[in-house]
C-alpha angles and dihedrals in degrees: 000000000000117000123189125188127186093334114186129178118185129184125187092262104023144033106207094170118040105162119350118180120171146129121222115200127218109272095020115143105203126188112205112207138165144108121314115277097028096116102261096136091036090058093054093045091049093054092062092033097245080130115042109224118235089224141339136068136274125190125192112192091339092310113118105224091187090062108105088223093057117120096233093181091061093046092048091056086071094043124066126190130202115199134202093247101051094229094212119164105252095204093056128074120244094262091045090054089055096043097048103079097042090052096044101038106023094035092229118166118257091248093050092048091047094049093048091044092054091049089053091048089054089050092056092041098247107104090124090061095058095113097039123103120238094252088062092062134082120244092258092050091049091053092049088052089050089054091049090050090053092049091051088077090054093229123192090213127043122193117195118191108201092314094185102037095095094048132099108253090248090062099047095085096057092054093044090053091057092048091049090055090046091053089062094060096080096247119140109253137182118190125187106205144157092201100099099186088051091048091052095047099046106040139074091196133032126202114203106198124207140129094032100307149033097316095183132008120191149119118296089253092054098044097043101033106026113015112184102208130063101238091049091051091050092049094048093045091051089053093050099039130058117200130186133178121204117192101159138048086226097058117137103270095182092054090051093050091048091051091051090049091052091049091052092048094047091053093041091235110184116263095244092050091047088055091052091048089056090047093052093047095049096044099040100039104026103033103031113023106033095051089048102046117073094198105018122212104178131166119193123195123184118186122180122200114199092188093055095034089227141111126218110211112192127182126185119190142172133240135066117332105292120172103205091187089067109022104037127112108298096232093046091049090051090053092046092052091051092049099043129056092204137022124186131177128198139172124225139174095238126110092283105040097195126073131178125180126192128189115214115194133190 
């Protein structure tokens, strides 16, 4: 068990951790999420004392690691950490990277370290790379090797600090698959991640960090579906909902398209649905509304529901009543109808006046 009391970490220009109090049970798999700069990585690095806390106490299995007399080397043998940047030794082969710590710290024989290292390489699917050097591997392969190297010490606790953030999107899945398998082994794990679907799938607890501490602690269902506190609700809604305001015909279209693409990638929206989202945006906003409105005032909201496998695409716009589902450009309407399962138009007395909602399904 890990127990943290009144943990504070202060830098000259920032205080990422003000007062952290929490208990982590054996076997917990905890996803640590939250905005950038809220102390997620600092919390992990403080637990294994890579960052020395300004004040407070941390216990790992009843040993206080914040005690100056603590034998940190002994504690760290039970605690592995996987970093963003792999930290493999470039002059050693893959298998030598994995064998080094067990031989040096655990005093295992070369044969024992080699046998165990090869078993770990098979587990992460890279046994054929045993004699390669790190610079001969892809980013995803390097991270899988880094995980195998951590497991070679047989730690009870594994800390993973944004293990996929430095990877090309095409490589993220292979590393996540290894971590998913690892989460089933009963080891205690803490994972800092910005991949929300991954966080939800892998964990039994989620820490949402904000305001200098663990702002909300709950199950994945609670945090992602029914957060109890306001900042958590805002963060989760921002992840699930894309919003865009257009107040000029000369707005930056390419920036808008890129932002939509990032939203789709972040939420792991299926490729076909992503294509239809782009179609709806380009036809409805670019081809129908912007040529029609002299002084556009347009608000776009895209909300993807993984549970329903659907996307609600809503557009509010100014001007006289204009039902785009009936009076739009014929070709654009044809494309919209093929991309969306439903289209509904309504008139309101708010600042926009016109509202159209489309439902895009898988």
